[in-house]
C-alpha atoms as one frame of an Amber mdcrd trajectory, in Angstrom:
protein
  54.347 -11.316  68.679  52.066  -8.359  69.202  48.754  -6.959  68.094  48.248
  -4.092  65.667  44.908  -3.042  67.066  42.623  -4.710  64.513  39.176  -5.327
  65.874  36.179  -5.591  63.611  37.887  -3.458  60.940  40.592  -5.048  58.827
  41.906  -4.453  55.306  40.207  -6.708  52.767  42.047  -5.922  49.530  45.557
  -7.161  48.724  46.764  -3.545  48.459  45.256  -2.682  51.851  46.838  -5.756
  53.426  50.219  -4.905  51.873  50.058  -1.337  53.172  49.046  -2.598  56.619
  51.927  -5.100  56.600  54.447  -2.411  55.684  53.028  -0.167  58.395  53.370
  -2.960  60.951  56.999  -3.595  59.987  57.788   0.110  60.194  56.169   0.160
  63.628  58.404  -2.692  64.788  61.480  -0.882  63.426  60.505   2.337  65.195
  60.553   0.432  68.488  63.497  -1.914  67.836  66.036   0.593  66.509  65.956
   3.078  69.411  65.884   0.182  71.875  69.122  -1.163  70.404  70.773   2.253
  70.409  69.765   2.967  73.995  70.917  -0.483  75.142  74.300  -0.029  73.451
  74.796   3.383  75.072  73.842   2.079  78.516  76.290  -0.793  78.111  79.040
   1.597  76.978  78.397   3.878  79.955  78.524   0.947  82.381  81.813  -0.305
  80.921  83.273   3.219  81.182  82.130   3.501  84.797  83.679   0.134  85.688
  86.945   1.121  83.980  87.059   4.402  85.911  86.459   2.535  89.175  89.164
   0.002  88.299  91.674   2.773  87.559  90.926   4.638  90.785  90.640   1.670
  93.135  93.572   0.002  94.829  94.023  -3.218  96.734  95.573  -3.132 100.175
  98.828  -5.113 100.180  98.199  -6.229 103.753  94.536  -7.329 103.866  93.614
  -7.273 100.112  90.537  -5.077 100.669  89.601  -2.712  97.836  89.915   1.030
  98.442  88.069   3.208  95.921  88.797   6.661  97.371  91.599   8.125  95.212
  92.694  10.457  98.050  93.027   7.723 100.673  96.570   7.018 101.821  95.781
   4.232 104.258  93.507   1.197 104.220  90.180   1.713 105.992  90.186  -1.863
 107.217  93.700  -2.433 108.562  95.477   0.955 108.395  98.341  -0.129 106.122
  99.753   2.259 103.509  98.086   2.013 100.120  99.882   2.135  96.768  99.292
   5.271  94.686  96.368   5.071  92.223  97.468   3.553  88.927 100.718   2.176
  90.425 101.556  -1.384  91.297 102.342  -2.049  94.962 106.027  -1.783  95.932
């Protein structure tokens, strides 16, 4: 998978090899654990952002375009009235 930096020096005794193996596994864990945590947080943030957009956006009842500005009262594309954010169209 990866190298541990051994060149011409390598452990020769069983104890040295065992210690090196444990060190390698700890090194993998030090990289893998934060990577998983960071990935999970990025995914959570993206899902939250998409949910916020979905709650604030509205579809025009006339042309079906998506309006994401929560203060907009009229469709940018066709000028029809927009439903209020979070409400179903009348």
